[in-house]
Structure formats: C-alpha cells, structure tokens
C-alpha positions in Angstrom: 58.2 -54.8 -34.3 60.0 -53.3 -37.2 60.0 -55.2 -40.5 63.1 -57.1 -41.6 65.5 -55.1 -43.7 64.7 -55.3 -47.4 67.1 -57.1 -49.6 69.8 -54.8 -51.0 68.5 -52.0 -48.7 71.7 -49.9 -48.7 72.2 -50.3 -52.4 68.6 -49.2 -53.1 68.9 -46.3 -50.7 72.1 -45.1 -52.3 70.5 -45.2 -55.7 68.0 -42.6 -54.5 70.6 -40.5 -52.5 70.0 -37.5 -54.7 66.5 -37.0 -53.1 67.5 -37.6 -49.5 69.3 -34.9 -47.4 72.2 -36.4 -45.6 72.8 -33.3 -43.4 69.4 -31.6 -42.9 70.8 -29.2 -40.3 72.9 -27.7 -43.0 69.7 -26.5 -44.8 68.2 -24.8 -41.8 66.7 -21.6 -43.1 67.5 -22.6 -46.7 65.0 -25.3 -47.5 63.1 -23.2 -50.1 66.3 -22.9 -52.1 66.3 -26.6 -52.7 63.2 -26.3 -54.8 62.8 -24.2 -57.9 59.4 -23.7 -59.6 59.0 -23.4 -63.3 58.4 -19.6 -63.0 61.1 -19.1 -60.3 58.6 -18.3 -57.6 59.2 -19.1 -54.0 57.1 -22.3 -53.3 55.3 -23.0 -50.0 57.1 -25.6 -47.8 55.0 -28.5 -46.5 56.4 -31.2 -44.1 55.0 -34.7 -43.6 56.2 -36.4 -40.4 56.2 -40.1 -40.8 55.8 -40.5 -44.6 55.7 -44.3 -44.6 55.9 -45.8 -48.1 55.1 -42.4 -49.7 51.5 -42.7 -51.0 50.4 -39.5 -49.4 53.4 -37.3 -50.2 53.6 -38.4 -53.9 49.8 -37.9 -54.2 50.1 -34.5 -52.7 53.0 -33.6 -55.0 51.0 -34.6 -58.0 48.0 -32.5 -56.9 50.2 -29.5 -55.8 53.1 -29.1 -58.2 53.7 -25.6 -56.9 54.3 -26.8 -53.3 57.6 -28.1 -52.0 57.3 -31.2 -49.8 59.8 -32.5 -47.3 59.0 -36.1 -46.2 60.4 -37.3 -42.9 60.6 -41.0 -41.9 62.9 -42.5 -39.4 62.7 -46.2 -40.6 65.1 -46.6 -43.4 63.5 -49.9 -44.5 60.2 -47.9 -45.1 61.4 -44.6 -46.5 63.4 -46.3 -49.3 60.1 -47.4 -50.8 58.8 -43.8 -50.7 62.0 -42.6 -52.3 61.9 -45.2 -55.1 58.3 -44.3 -55.7 59.2 -40.6 -56.0 62.0 -41.4 -58.5 59.8 -43.6 -60.6 57.0 -41.0 -60.8 59.6 -38.3 -61.5 58.3 -35.7 -59.1 60.8 -32.9 -58.5 59.0 -31.2 -55.6 59.8 -33.9 -52.9 62.9 -34.3 -50.8 63.4 -36.8 -47.9 64.8 -36.8 -44.4 65.7 -40.1 -42.8 65.2 -39.2 -39.2 62.5 -38.3 -36.6 60.6 -35.3 -35.3 62.9 -34.9 -32.2 65.3 -32.9 -34.4 62.8 -30.5 -36.1 64.2 -27.4 -34.5 67.7 -28.3 -35.6 66.6 -28.8 -39.2 64.2 -25.9 -39.7 64.4 -22.2 -39.0 61.7 -20.4 -37.0 58.7 -19.9 -39.3 60.1 -21.8 -42.2 57.4 -24.4 -42.7 53.9 -23.5 -44.0 52.1 -26.8 -43.2 52.7 -30.0 -41.3 51.0 -33.4 -41.9 50.6 -36.1 -39.3 49.1 -39.1 -41.0 48.3 -42.2 -39.0 51.1 -41.7 -36.4 51.9 -44.3 -33.9 49.2 -43.9 -31.1 51.5 -45.0 -28.3 48.3 -46.2 -26.4 49.9 -46.7 -22.9 49.8 -43.6 -20.7 53.4 -43.9 -19.7 54.3 -43.5 -23.4 52.3 -40.4 -24.0 55.4 -38.3 -24.4 56.1 -40.1 -27.6 52.8 -39.2 -29.3 53.4 -36.6 -32.0 50.7 -34.4 -30.6 52.2 -34.3 -27.1 53.0 -30.8 -25.7 56.7 -31.3 -26.3 56.2 -31.8 -30.0 53.6 -29.0 -30.3 56.3 -26.6 -29.0 58.6 -27.7 -31.8 55.9 -27.3 -34.4 55.1 -23.8 -33.0 58.7 -22.8 -33.6 59.1 -24.0 -37.2 55.6 -23.1 -38.5 54.9 -19.8 -40.3 52.5 -17.5 -38.4 49.6 -18.6 -40.5 50.7 -22.2 -40.7 48.8 -25.2 -39.6 48.9 -28.9 -38.8 46.6 -31.4 -40.6 46.2 -34.7 -38.7 44.5 -37.9 -39.8 44.2 -41.1 -37.8 41.9 -44.1 -37.4 42.7 -44.2 -33.7 39.9 -42.6 -31.6 42.0 -42.6 -28.5 44.9 -40.7 -30.1 42.5 -38.3 -31.8 40.7 -37.4 -28.6 44.1 -37.0 -26.9 45.2 -34.7 -29.8 42.1 -32.5 -29.6 42.7 -32.0 -25.9 46.4 -31.4 -26.3 46.0 -28.8 -29.1 43.2 -27.1 -27.2 45.1 -27.0 -23.9 48.1 -25.5 -25.6 46.2 -22.7 -27.2 45.9 -24.0 -30.8 42.8 -23.2 -32.8 41.0 -26.2 -34.3 39.0 -26.2 -37.5 37.3 -28.8 -39.7 37.3 -31.4 -36.9 35.6 -34.6 -38.1 35.3 -38.1 -36.6 34.4 -39.5 -40.0 36.3 -37.9 -42.9 34.6 -39.9 -45.6 31.0 -39.1 -44.5 28.5 -37.2 -46.6 28.8 -34.3 -44.2 32.4 -33.6 -45.0 32.8 -30.4 -47.2 33.5 -31.3 -50.8 36.6 -29.1 -50.9 38.2 -31.1 -48.0 37.6 -34.4 -49.7 38.8 -33.1 -53.0 42.1 -32.1 -51.5 42.5 -35.3 -49.5 45.1 -37.9 -50.6 44.3 -41.4 -49.2 47.3 -43.1 -47.5 48.1 -46.8 -47.4 46.7 -47.0 -43.9 43.7 -44.9 -44.7 42.7 -47.2 -47.6 43.1 -50.3 -45.4 40.9 -48.9 -42.6 38.3 -47.7 -45.1 38.0 -51.2 -46.5 37.5 -52.4 -42.9 34.7 -49.9 -42.4 36.6 -47.9 -39.8 36.0 -44.1 -39.7 39.0 -41.8 -40.3 39.4 -38.8 -38.0 40.8 -35.5 -39.2 41.5 -32.0 -37.9 43.3 -28.8 -38.7 45.2 -27.0 -35.9 46.3 -23.4 -36.3 49.1 -21.7 -34.4 48.4 -20.0 -31.1 48.6 -16.2 -31.3 52.2 -15.0 -30.7 
C-alpha cells in the first residue's frame, strides 16, 4: 500500500522542479550535457532505479562530486523528499526522473549509462509477479542496451529470495558476477567496498534488526 500523499505535495514538488526532468525522452543521448564539472570534463553517468527518499544518491553525490547521478523513482510522494534533500544539501550533480524502469530505453541512448544501482527493490515474492522484479530478464535486456560496454549493475537487498533469483537471472543471461556477498557488513568484505558503500534508509533499518545485507556487481555480457 502506498503512503498517503504528503501535505502540499504538488507545491513542494514544483519548488524543486529545477532538478526534475519533465520530459526525460528529450534528453536521450544528451544526459551528460546536463552536468558540468568544475574543470569542464565529461562526467561519468550513474543511474539509481528506485531512489526512495534519497539517502543513497545524496550520499553518493557527496562521495563522488565528479560523477553525475540520475535518480529515478516512480512514487511522487517519495521522490519529493529526495528532491528536497538534494536542494537543502546543495548538490549539483543529481537530477531526478519521476517514472519507472519500463521506459529506460526511451530515456537513455545505447551505452549512455556507466553504472546502475538497484537498492532494496521490491522483491515481488509471488512467482506470478516475477516479471516485475528489476532483475527479471526483461529488465536485464533494457540495462544491457543503455549501459556502456564496461558498465555494471550494483545490487543491494535484504531479501534472500530476491538475491538468489537475481544471481540466477544474471548468470542465465550471460552477465559476469563479481564481489557477491550474502553479508555486506561482515569482516570478510573488502575494505574498499565498505568504504565506497552508502547506507540507505532500508539498509540502516535492517542492520539494526541484525539482518544481513546481500550485494553483488553484475557486468555486461560480451557483445
């Protein structure tokens, strides 16, 4: 069940309209032109699908000021919080899309995205709903089109069923998996991975409950 609309939702959304793209399809092949680095260099383009309230993308923007981030979220009632957080923090390397992953190939040119993040996506646990999982074959085909040849997907989830499904789906579709862990915050995780990690709202909640966080990196099949 989706949360009730926040008070003054449309007004709050409009106040942040300068950082949300009303017509993402118009920027297909041109996303890098939206962002300008301090030294005028072309910045890598990273995409988070399902940004929630924005803890991850704002944390990543702070850690990586020379990376451009596109944050996608279909629930307006949720994305407005992420947008307000971005405005408050003053980050200039984040832009938002208020829609879902079904339209990725309409919004991004082939090879335009360098990295995709899937953080705590809806597991859709019933088998009949498998096609809605963001690691279903249909979505992997979209990612394959928009990712650069050396691009990758980073997935984090607390849901073991979704993670097992994802490992199988990536493998069956020819993706190469690296740094697969069923307990991200264990002592066995390489220090560089933990150092680069930004803890999301959900991640923090599950960590407090003592639940392990699963993580993987998936690299494109050879073309």
